[in-house]
Every structure is written in structure tokens, then in C-alpha cells.
C-alpha positions as CSV (number, residue, x, y, z in Angstrom):
1,M,178.9,106.7,81.4
2,D,178.0,106.0,77.7
3,I,177.2,102.2,77.0
4,R,179.3,101.6,74.6
5,F,182.6,102.5,77.0
6,R,180.8,100.2,79.5
7,L,180.9,97.3,76.6
8,T,184.1,97.7,75.8
9,I,185.3,97.6,79.0
10,L,183.3,94.3,79.2
11,S,185.0,92.9,76.4
12,F,188.1,94.4,77.3
13,L,188.3,92.3,80.7
14,Q,186.7,89.4,78.6
15,F,189.6,88.2,77.4
16,F,192.6,89.6,79.3
17,V,191.3,87.0,82.2
18,W,192.0,84.5,79.2
19,G,194.8,85.7,77.4
20,A,197.1,85.6,81.0
21,W,197.9,81.6,80.7
22,L,196.0,80.6,77.1
23,I,198.8,80.8,75.0
24,T,201.9,80.1,77.3
25,I,200.1,77.1,79.4
26,G,202.2,75.3,77.3
27,T,205.4,76.5,78.1
28,Y,204.3,76.6,81.3
29,F,203.3,72.8,81.2
30,F,206.4,71.3,79.2
31,G,209.1,74.1,81.1
32,N,208.2,72.7,84.3
33,N,207.9,68.7,83.0
34,L,204.1,68.3,83.7
35,G,203.6,65.6,81.5
36,T,203.0,64.2,78.1
37,G,201.9,65.8,75.4
38,E,199.0,63.7,75.4
39,Q,198.2,65.0,78.6
40,F,198.8,67.9,77.5
41,G,196.3,67.3,74.8
42,A,193.9,66.3,77.8
43,I,194.0,69.1,79.8
44,F,193.9,72.1,76.5
45,S,190.6,69.4,75.3
46,T,188.4,70.8,78.8
47,L,188.0,74.1,76.8
48,A,186.4,71.9,74.1
49,I,184.9,69.6,76.5
50,S,183.1,72.9,78.6
51,S,182.2,74.0,75.1
52,L,180.5,71.4,74.7
53,I,178.6,70.9,77.3
54,M,178.2,74.7,79.2
55,P,177.4,77.3,76.5
56,P,174.3,75.8,75.2
57,I,173.0,75.2,79.1
58,T,174.0,78.2,79.9
59,G,172.5,79.9,76.8
60,I,169.2,78.6,77.7
61,I,169.5,79.6,81.1
62,A,169.8,82.8,80.3
63,D,167.3,82.7,77.4
64,R,164.6,81.4,80.0
65,W,165.5,81.7,83.3
66,V,167.9,84.3,85.0
67,N,169.5,88.0,84.1
68,A,172.5,87.5,81.6
69,E,174.5,89.4,83.1
70,R,174.3,88.0,86.5
71,L,174.9,84.6,84.9
72,Y,177.8,86.0,83.1
73,G,179.3,87.4,86.5
74,M,178.4,84.7,88.8
75,L,180.7,82.6,86.7
76,Q,183.6,85.0,86.4
77,I,183.6,84.8,89.6
78,A,183.9,81.4,90.2
79,Y,186.6,81.1,87.3
80,G,188.8,83.2,88.8
81,A,188.6,82.0,92.3
82,L,189.5,78.2,90.3
83,L,192.6,80.0,88.6
84,W,194.1,81.1,92.3
85,M,194.6,77.2,93.4
86,V,196.4,76.6,89.7
87,P,199.7,76.8,91.8
88,E,198.5,74.2,93.8
89,A,198.4,71.6,91.2
90,K,202.0,70.0,90.5
91,D,201.5,66.9,88.0
92,A,199.5,67.0,84.8
93,D,196.2,65.1,86.6
94,A,195.9,67.6,89.0
95,L,196.2,70.5,87.2
96,Y,193.3,68.6,84.1
97,W,191.1,69.0,86.9
98,L,191.2,72.6,88.0
99,I,191.4,73.5,84.0
100,M,188.9,71.6,83.3
101,A,186.7,73.1,86.1
102,A,187.8,76.6,85.4
103,M,186.7,75.5,82.0
104,F,183.3,74.6,82.6
105,C,183.0,78.3,84.6
106,Y,184.7,80.4,81.6
107,M,183.8,79.1,78.2
108,P,180.5,79.8,78.4
109,T,181.2,83.6,79.2
110,I,182.5,84.0,75.7
111,S,179.3,83.8,74.5
112,L,177.4,85.1,77.2
113,S,179.5,87.9,77.0
114,N,178.6,88.2,72.8
115,S,174.5,88.2,74.1
116,I,174.6,90.4,77.0
117,S,176.8,93.3,74.0
118,Y,173.5,92.4,71.8
119,T,170.4,93.0,73.8
120,I,172.1,96.2,75.6
121,L,173.1,97.6,71.9
122,S,169.7,96.6,70.4
123,K,167.6,98.0,73.7
124,S,170.0,101.4,73.1
125,G,168.4,101.4,69.6
126,L,172.1,101.1,68.1
127,D,172.7,99.1,65.2
128,V,174.6,95.8,66.6
129,V,176.6,95.2,63.1
130,K,178.1,98.9,62.9
131,V,178.4,99.2,66.5
132,F,180.1,95.5,68.0
133,P,183.4,95.1,66.0
134,P,184.8,98.7,67.3
135,I,183.9,97.3,70.5
136,R,185.0,93.4,70.3
137,V,188.1,95.1,69.3
138,W,189.3,96.1,72.6
139,G,188.7,92.3,73.5
140,T,191.7,91.4,71.4
141,I,193.6,94.4,72.8
142,G,192.8,92.9,76.2
143,F,194.2,89.5,75.2
144,I,197.5,91.2,73.7
145,A,197.8,93.1,77.2
146,A,197.5,90.4,79.8
147,M,200.0,88.8,77.2
148,W,203.1,91.5,78.1
149,V,201.8,91.3,80.6
150,T,202.5,87.8,81.7
151,N,205.6,87.8,79.2
152,L,206.7,90.9,80.5
153,T,206.8,90.0,84.6
154,G,208.4,86.6,83.9
155,S,205.7,84.8,84.4
156,K,205.5,82.6,80.9
157,A,206.8,79.7,82.6
158,N,205.2,79.7,86.2
159,A,202.3,79.7,87.8
160,N,201.9,83.6,88.2
161,Q,199.9,83.7,84.8
162,F,197.0,82.1,86.4
163,L,197.0,84.0,89.8
164,I,196.9,87.4,87.1
165,A,193.9,86.0,85.4
166,G,192.3,84.8,88.7
167,T,192.5,88.3,90.0
168,A,190.8,90.2,86.7
169,A,188.3,87.8,86.6
170,I,186.8,88.1,90.2
171,G,186.5,92.3,89.1
172,L,185.2,91.7,86.2
173,G,182.5,89.4,87.4
174,L,181.4,92.0,90.0
175,Y,181.9,94.3,87.2
176,A,179.0,92.9,85.0
177,F,176.3,92.8,88.2
178,T,176.5,96.7,87.6
179,L,175.8,96.4,83.5
180,P,171.9,97.5,82.6
181,A,169.3,94.0,83.0
182,C,169.4,91.4,80.2
183,K,166.3,89.9,81.6
184,P,164.9,86.7,79.9
185,T,163.5,87.1,76.9
186,N,161.8,83.2,76.1
187,T,159.3,82.8,78.9
188,K,156.3,81.6,77.5
189,S,155.9,78.5,77.4
190,G,152.2,77.7,77.3
191,G,150.7,75.7,74.4
192,A,154.8,75.0,73.5
193,S,156.8,71.4,73.0
194,L,158.8,69.9,75.7
195,F,161.6,70.5,72.9
196,S,160.8,74.1,73.3
197,Q,159.9,74.7,76.7
198,L,163.4,72.6,77.5
199,G,165.4,75.5,75.4
200,L,166.2,73.4,72.6
201,D,165.0,75.6,69.7
202,A,168.4,76.5,68.7
203,F,169.5,72.8,67.3
204,K,166.5,73.2,64.8
205,L,168.6,75.8,62.9
206,F,170.7,72.1,62.3
207,A,167.3,71.5,60.0
208,R,168.5,74.4,57.5
209,Y,171.0,72.8,55.4
210,R,173.3,76.4,55.3
211,M,173.0,76.8,58.5
212,A,174.1,73.1,59.2
213,L,176.8,73.5,56.9
214,F,178.1,76.6,58.6
215,F,178.0,74.3,62.2
216,I,180.0,72.1,60.7
217,F,182.8,73.6,59.2
218,S,182.8,76.0,62.2
219,M,183.4,72.9,64.0
220,F,186.5,72.4,61.7
221,L,187.6,75.4,62.1
222,G,187.5,75.6,65.6
223,A,189.7,72.8,65.6
224,A,192.5,74.8,63.9
225,L,192.3,77.6,66.4
226,Q,193.0,75.3,69.1
227,L,196.0,74.1,67.3
228,T,197.5,77.7,67.6
229,N,196.5,78.4,71.2
230,M,197.5,74.7,72.2
231,Y,201.3,75.0,70.3
232,G,202.2,78.8,69.0
233,D,204.4,79.9,72.0
234,T,205.7,76.5,73.1
235,F,206.9,76.3,69.2
236,L,208.7,80.0,69.2
237,D,210.2,79.0,72.8
238,D,212.0,75.8,72.2
239,F,214.0,77.1,69.4
240,K,216.4,77.8,72.5
241,N,217.3,74.0,72.3
242,N,218.7,75.0,68.9
243,P,222.6,76.8,68.9
244,L,221.4,78.0,66.0
245,Y,219.7,80.5,68.1
246,G,220.2,79.2,71.5
247,P,217.8,81.0,74.9
248,E,219.1,84.4,74.4
249,S,217.1,84.6,71.2
250,F,215.4,87.5,71.2
251,V,212.6,85.2,69.6
252,V,212.5,83.0,72.3
253,K,212.6,85.6,74.9
254,Y,210.1,87.4,73.6
255,S,208.2,84.6,72.3
256,T,204.1,85.4,74.1
257,I,205.1,88.9,72.5
258,I,205.6,87.6,69.6
259,M,202.8,86.1,69.2
260,S,201.2,88.8,70.4
261,I,201.3,90.4,66.8
262,S,198.2,87.6,65.5
263,Q,196.1,89.6,68.4
264,V,197.3,93.1,67.3
265,S,196.8,92.0,63.1
266,E,193.1,90.8,65.0
267,T,192.3,94.6,66.0
268,L,192.9,96.0,62.5
269,F,191.0,92.5,61.0
270,I,187.8,93.6,63.3
271,L,187.0,96.7,61.5
272,T,187.1,95.7,58.3
273,I,184.4,92.9,58.9
274,P,181.5,95.0,58.2
275,F,183.1,96.0,55.2
276,F,184.2,92.7,53.6
277,L,180.4,90.8,55.1
278,K,178.9,93.0,53.0
279,R,181.0,92.9,49.7
280,F,181.9,89.8,49.8
281,G,179.3,87.6,52.1
282,I,179.8,85.0,54.7
283,K,180.7,82.3,52.4
284,K,183.8,84.0,50.6
285,V,184.6,85.9,54.3
286,M,184.7,82.2,55.7
287,L,186.8,80.8,53.1
288,F,189.1,83.6,53.4
289,A,189.7,82.7,56.8
290,M,190.4,79.3,55.6
291,I,193.0,80.2,53.5
292,A,194.8,83.0,55.9
293,W,194.8,79.1,58.8
294,V,196.8,77.9,55.2
295,L,199.6,80.3,55.3
296,R,199.1,80.6,59.0
297,F,200.6,76.9,59.7
298,G,202.5,77.4,56.3
299,L,204.3,80.0,56.9
300,F,205.5,78.5,60.6
301,A,206.9,75.4,58.7
302,Y,209.3,77.2,57.2
303,G,210.1,80.1,59.7
304,N,212.9,80.6,62.2
305,P,214.5,83.1,64.5
306,A,217.2,84.5,61.8
307,E,216.6,84.8,58.2
308,G,212.9,83.5,58.5
309,L,211.8,85.5,60.9
310,W,209.4,87.6,58.5
311,M,207.6,84.4,58.1
312,I,206.8,84.4,61.6
313,V,206.3,87.2,62.1
314,L,203.9,87.2,58.7
315,S,202.1,84.2,60.1
316,C,201.3,86.8,63.4
317,I,199.6,88.9,60.6
318,V,197.4,86.8,58.7
319,Y,196.4,84.9,62.2
320,G,194.2,88.2,62.8
321,M,192.0,87.3,59.2
322,A,192.0,83.4,59.7
323,F,190.3,84.3,63.9
324,D,187.7,87.4,62.6
325,F,186.8,86.0,59.6
326,F,185.6,82.9,61.1
327,N,185.1,84.2,64.8
328,I,183.0,87.4,64.7
329,S,181.8,87.0,61.4
330,G,180.5,83.6,62.4
331,S,178.8,84.9,65.5
332,L,177.2,88.3,63.4
333,F,176.0,85.9,61.2
334,I,173.7,83.5,64.1
335,E,173.0,86.9,65.5
336,T,171.1,88.4,62.1
337,N,169.9,85.0,60.6
338,T,167.8,83.3,64.4
339,D,165.1,84.8,66.1
340,P,165.7,87.1,69.1
341,G,163.9,84.4,71.4
342,I,167.3,82.2,71.1
343,R,169.7,84.3,70.4
344,S,172.0,83.2,73.6
345,S,171.2,79.7,72.8
346,A,171.9,80.4,69.0
347,Q,175.3,82.0,70.0
348,G,175.9,78.8,72.9
349,L,175.6,76.2,70.0
350,F,178.3,78.4,68.3
351,M,180.6,78.0,70.7
352,M,179.5,74.6,70.9
353,M,180.8,73.9,68.2
354,T,183.5,75.7,68.0
355,N,185.1,75.7,71.0
356,G,183.5,72.6,71.6
357,V,183.6,69.5,69.4
358,G,185.6,71.1,67.2
359,A,188.2,72.0,70.1
360,F,187.8,68.5,71.5
361,L,189.2,66.9,68.6
362,G,191.8,69.5,67.4
363,S,193.5,69.3,70.9
364,K,193.0,65.2,71.5
365,I,193.5,64.0,67.9
366,S,197.2,66.6,67.5
367,G,198.4,65.6,70.8
368,W,197.9,61.7,69.9
369,V,199.5,63.0,66.0
370,I,202.2,65.1,67.9
371,D,203.8,61.8,70.4
372,H,203.6,59.2,67.6
373,Y,204.7,60.6,64.4
374,F,206.1,64.1,65.0
375,M,208.7,62.9,68.0
376,I,212.5,62.1,67.6
377,E,214.3,61.2,70.8
378,K,211.8,63.0,72.8
379,V,212.0,67.0,70.2
380,K,209.1,67.4,68.1
381,N,209.7,68.3,64.5
382,W,207.9,71.6,64.2
383,H,207.9,71.6,60.7
384,G,206.2,68.0,60.0
385,I,203.4,69.3,62.9
386,W,202.8,72.3,61.1
387,L,202.9,70.3,57.4
388,A,200.3,68.4,58.5
389,F,198.2,71.6,60.2
390,T,198.7,73.3,56.7
391,G,197.2,70.3,54.8
392,Y,194.7,69.8,57.1
393,S,193.6,74.0,56.3
394,M,193.7,73.5,53.2
395,L,191.6,70.4,52.6
396,I,188.9,72.3,54.5
397,A,189.1,74.9,52.8
398,V,188.5,72.9,49.2
399,L,185.6,71.3,50.8
400,F,183.9,74.0,52.0
401,L,184.3,76.0,48.7
402,F,181.9,72.9,46.8
403,L,179.9,72.6,49.9
404,F,178.5,75.4,51.5
405,K,176.5,77.3,48.7
406,E,174.8,80.9,48.8
407,D,171.5,81.4,50.2
408,R,170.3,85.2,48.8
409,S,167.0,84.5,50.4
410,E,168.7,84.2,53.9
411,K,169.6,87.7,56.3
412,S,173.1,89.4,55.6
413,P,175.2,90.2,58.6
414,A,176.1,93.5,56.9
């Protein structure tokens, strides 16, 4: 079987096992009255806490001691088993600890899957920058497929979404053990400093001004990504409480499918990444992503299921650029500007800054802000919420424009 096809299966399932519940957990949480906005923010922050801790650790383990594909498989099986336990969680506290444990297993697999793909493609003599995006696009298709399965099976407001994801995750974990071996590449410790022996060399990237800024703004964009994951489907589902639209509105009934337009857009923008990186460079591509985040939130602020439906749809379309030009391009930028000996560690560090620090701040602060400033008689003021997020994204874009400088001495991802 062609190795590109095998990695395509890996990519598809990697995001299927996440997409089955990530966008709809808010609908499940609030629809079943499990707690407050702050409690939901705390639950969603488990993605960030786990990303803050686990990707750097598992990256070091994969670089120094354990085959990446074996570590990946074990984590996916544990993740799937924990998701099967979610239906037993009857309140916010119980759900918090289960999702926390599941995220400790799942979040490091995102960077590990990238590292595994890069390693296998390189060993096969293939051009990573050209070959990887068409493989990665199937991850987005997997995410879309999971969202559709969840919505069409009537699982977006019940615990079946976690059973769907858990079953697929266990299958993915077993599949990972059949992949070509990705052995540790940084096993030599003779004469090395204690810092190097502990596998912390990736953190030296912060000593390079441009790389440090790249990581810092990745953190800010990670917060923006968390906002749309947390509240997107809940925002559309809440139109059922508006007498102008009601629960029979198409947007309400199929909110998850509407949101999946975002992932369809991803599949298109992923394929344009090599062109945009070669033509514009990493700074402009990242800036395009930030502008797209401004549009994403701004269009949501004024959209509705009737005459404003086009704004909701357009918001989902620009999401593809917002996500891909930040996340995928950033991963390729790290891959082509770091030593192969710290490949997994560097990808883990990128994950830590985006889905770790950034996502933690985004989930915790947004939950508190919404509860204190955008709740009117226990009803969310979505217009104000999305405008606040729009202003945040605009500020980040302006700061990035003036602070991040082009450096022709560093390698371009393209």
C-alpha cells in the first residue's frame, strides 16, 4: 500500500476522533444544563492545560526514547477508552476531570501525527512541503465527516458523540502500530549538557528573536481558535430561542453541518499553502490568517438564519484561511527551521504555545468575560460577544504587522 495513502488514513482518523465532539460539546453541555459559562470555560481549558504539558513531554520522549508511532498508538487507545466513560459524567465537575484525562492523551497526538508523517515522508525521499498538505487535507475531511455523523445521527446534544469518537480512536491507535517505525533520532548524550540530555533543546528556539515572536503570536492566535471552537455551534443553536427563527430553523436543526462549511473551506485553503508561502512568505501568510479571524468573528456578529445567513456562511468560508494559514503553515515553518534531532520537540513546543498557553487563556478569560459582561437575564448577547472577539483579533493583527520582521537568512517553508 502506498505510504501516502497510509498517512492519509492516519490524518483522516486523527481529526475524525476529535471532530465528533469538539464543536458540539457546548451544545451538549448547555443543552443538558450541566453548568455555567465559567464551568464550560474550565472544561474547554483542559485542551489548553494538556497542550501546555503533554506535547513537549511526548515530543522529548519520541525524540529520545520511544518510537513515535508506538507512543502515538498507546495515547489514542487511552483517549478512546476515556471518551467511553463520558456518558457517566452527570455534572460539570465529573465532566471536567474526564475531559481533562482524555485531553492529556489526545492533544499530544496532533503534533506527534505531524512528526510521524514528516519522518516517514522524508525517509521515503518525498518532498514534505509539497506532499504533506494534500495528506493533511484529509484530516479536515475527517473532521467534517465526524461533524456530519454527529449531527445526522441526532448526537449533537447527547453523549453518543463521545462514543462515536472513542470507538474510532481505539481503532486508530491499533492502526498506528502497523506504520513504519519512527525511531528516536536524538539518542546521543555523551558530552551533552544536562539541558540537552533532558531533551529541552527546542526551548532554545526562544533565543532567536523572530522565532520567539512567532511562538508568542501563535499563542494569541491559539486563543482565537479556541473561541470559535467553544461557541460556534452553541451560537447557531441558540437561535432556537429567538421567536423570529425557532427550533425548526434550518440553521438551528443543522447547526453542526453549517459549521462544517468551515472545515470544507479548510480543505481548499490547505492546498494553496505551498503557493502562498512561496509567493508571500510566512509573515504575510500569518497576517492573512489574522485578518481572516477578524472577518470570522465580525461576520458572526451580524449574521442570522434569515437575511444574514450569507454572513454566517461567509464567516465559515474565511475560517479556512484563518485556521490553515496559521496552523498548517506554522507547522511547516517549524519543520523547515529546526534541526531534525528536535523535530518532535519543536512541534510539541508549537502545540504548547497554540493549543496550550493560548487556548488556556482564550477559554478561561472568554468564559469569565461572557458571564460578567455579555449575559442579559441568563441570555448570551452574541452580537456583543463576537464584536469583542473581533476587536481582539484586530489588535493582534496590528501588533504583528509592526513587530514581526522578515528575515531572509532563515529558510522559507516553500
